[in-house]
C-alpha positions in Angstrom: 8.2 3.6 11.6 6.7 4.7 14.8 3.3 4.2 13.3 3.6 0.6 14.2 3.8 1.3 17.7 0.6 3.1 18.0 -1.5 -0.3 18.6 0.7 -1.6 21.1 -0.1 0.5 24.0 0.3 -2.5 26.5 4.0 -2.7 25.9 6.3 -0.4 28.1 8.7 1.8 26.4 11.6 -0.8 26.7 9.7 -3.4 24.8 8.7 -0.9 22.4 12.2 0.1 21.8 13.2 -3.7 21.5 10.6 -3.9 18.8 11.8 -1.0 16.6 15.4 -2.2 16.9 14.5 -5.5 15.6 12.3 -4.1 12.8 15.1 -1.9 11.8 17.8 -4.6 11.6 15.6 -6.3 9.2 14.6 -3.5 7.1 16.6 -1.8 4.4 15.9 1.7 3.3 16.4 2.5 -0.4 15.7 5.6 -2.6 13.6 4.8 -5.8 12.9 7.3 -8.8 9.9 7.7 -10.5 8.7 4.8 -12.6 10.8 2.2 -10.9 9.2 -0.9 -9.8 9.1 -2.0 -6.1 7.7 -5.5 -6.9 6.9 -7.0 -10.6 3.8 -9.1 -11.3 4.9 -12.8 -11.8 7.5 -12.7 -9.0 7.3 -13.7 -5.2 7.1 -10.7 -3.2 9.0 -11.3 0.4 8.8 -7.8 1.5 6.5 -5.3 3.2 7.3 -1.8 2.3 7.1 1.3 4.5 6.5 4.7 2.2 8.7 7.0 4.1 8.5 9.8 1.2 7.0 9.5 -2.0 4.1 7.6 -3.4 3.4 4.1 -4.6 0.7 2.3 -6.7 -0.3 -1.2 -7.0 -1.3 -2.1 -10.4 -2.6 -5.2 -12.5 -2.0 -5.8 -16.4 -5.3 -6.8 -18.2 -5.4 -7.1 -21.8 -2.5 -4.8 -22.4 -4.2 -2.0 -20.1 -2.7 -1.0 -16.6 -5.8 -1.1 -13.9 -4.4 0.7 -10.6 -6.0 -0.7 -7.6 -4.4 1.3 -4.7 -2.4 4.1 -3.9 0.5 4.0 -0.9 1.3 7.9 -0.2 4.3 8.5 2.5 3.6 7.3 5.9 1.6 4.0 4.9 2.7 0.3 4.2 2.2 -2.0 1.4 3.2 -5.2 -0.3 2.0 -7.7 -2.7 -0.2 -9.5 0.1 -1.3 -12.5 -1.4 2.1 -13.4 -2.7 3.8 -12.4 0.5 1.3 -14.6 2.5 0.9 -17.6 0.2 4.7 -17.6 -1.0 3.3 -17.4 -4.8 3.7 -15.5 -7.6 2.1 -11.9 -7.4 -0.9 -11.1 -9.9 0.2 -7.3 -9.5 3.2 -4.8 -9.6 4.2 -2.0 -7.4 5.3 1.1 -9.0 7.0 4.2 -7.5 4.9 7.1 -8.9 7.1 10.0 -7.3 10.9 9.7 -6.4 10.5 7.6 -3.1 12.2 6.7 0.2 11.3 3.3 0.8 11.8 1.0 4.0 11.8 -2.5 2.8 11.1 -5.3 5.8 12.0 -8.6 5.4 8.7 -10.9 5.7 10.5 -14.3 6.2 13.0 -12.3 9.0 9.8 -10.6 10.6 8.0 -14.1 11.0 11.2 -15.4 12.5 11.0 -12.2 14.8 7.3 -13.3 15.6 8.2 -16.7 16.4 10.9 -15.9 18.9 8.8 -13.0 20.5 5.0 -13.8 20.1 4.1 -10.5 22.1 4.7 -8.5 18.7 2.2 -10.2 16.7 -0.3 -7.7 17.3 1.8 -5.5 15.2 1.2 -8.2 12.0 -2.5 -8.6 13.1 -2.9 -4.7 12.8 -1.4 -4.2 9.8 -3.8 -7.2 8.1 -6.7 -5.9 9.5 -6.1 -2.2 8.1 -5.6 -4.2 4.8 -8.7 -6.2 5.1 -10.8 -2.7 6.4 -9.4 -0.8 3.2 -10.0 -3.8 1.0 -13.8 -4.4 2.1 -14.3 -0.2 1.5 -13.1 -0.6 -1.9 -15.3 -3.4 -2.6 -18.3 -1.4 -1.2 -17.2 1.6 -3.3 -17.1 -0.2 -6.7 -20.3 -2.1 -6.1 -22.6 0.1 -4.5 -21.5 3.9 -5.7 -21.4 5.4 -9.2 -18.2 6.8 -10.6 -19.3 10.4 -9.6 -19.6 9.2 -6.2 -16.2 7.3 -6.1 -14.6 10.5 -7.6 -16.4 12.8 -5.0 -15.3 10.4 -2.0 -11.6 10.5 -3.5 -11.5 14.4 -3.6 -13.0 14.1 0.2 -10.8 11.5 1.7 -7.6 11.9 -0.5 -7.5 15.2 -2.4 -3.9 15.4 -2.8 -3.7 12.4 -5.0 -5.6 14.4 -7.8 -2.5 16.9 -7.8 0.0 13.9 -7.7 -1.3 11.2 -9.8 -1.9 11.0 -13.6 -5.4 11.4 -14.6 -5.1 8.0 -16.4 -4.4 6.4 -13.1 -7.0 8.2 -11.1 -9.6 7.0 -13.8 -8.3 3.2 -14.0 -8.4 3.3 -10.1 -12.2 4.7 -10.5 -12.8 2.0 -12.9 -13.8 4.5 -15.6 -12.4 5.9 -18.9 -10.2 9.1 -18.9 -12.9 10.4 -21.0 -15.7 9.7 -18.2 -13.4 10.9 -15.8 -13.2 14.3 -17.8 -16.9 14.5 -17.8 -17.2 14.1 -14.0 -14.7 16.8 -13.5 -16.3 19.4 -15.6 -19.5 18.7 -14.1 -18.3 18.7 -10.5 
């Protein structure tokens, strides 16, 4: 979880160590098998997840189809952010795509730490900023780029996903059918 400390350059080493100790105290490490759900739609999510190893996807159900919204490979965080912040049932699920080691951080406990030690709020703010930036980029991709351009960007920015993720999940992430993805790949 050292990635969290990168934005805390204003803190001394002792404060960083204290923050890590606090985070580890409210965290649980668990191994998940391929296809297990970290979180299921319709339930309230109260955890932030850090993917130590493996791969997770966020997906919606719509008309009996799964629509992939996001991939979280190792060394990234994810959660059902709307559910966590608003304390309401999530509209999407989080599925482990590979055997994974996940660190689960209790959001209520994290909020308590932030009340006691407000100097650590920068960590949460940085996490939320990253989510916002990723979401804004994703919206721009869908609104302003063709399927071929979205695929090319995925190949450029996240090439390992193409070897690790089923094509049906890649296609739904790109907002296209598997047949369209096959045509794009054949012409690339």
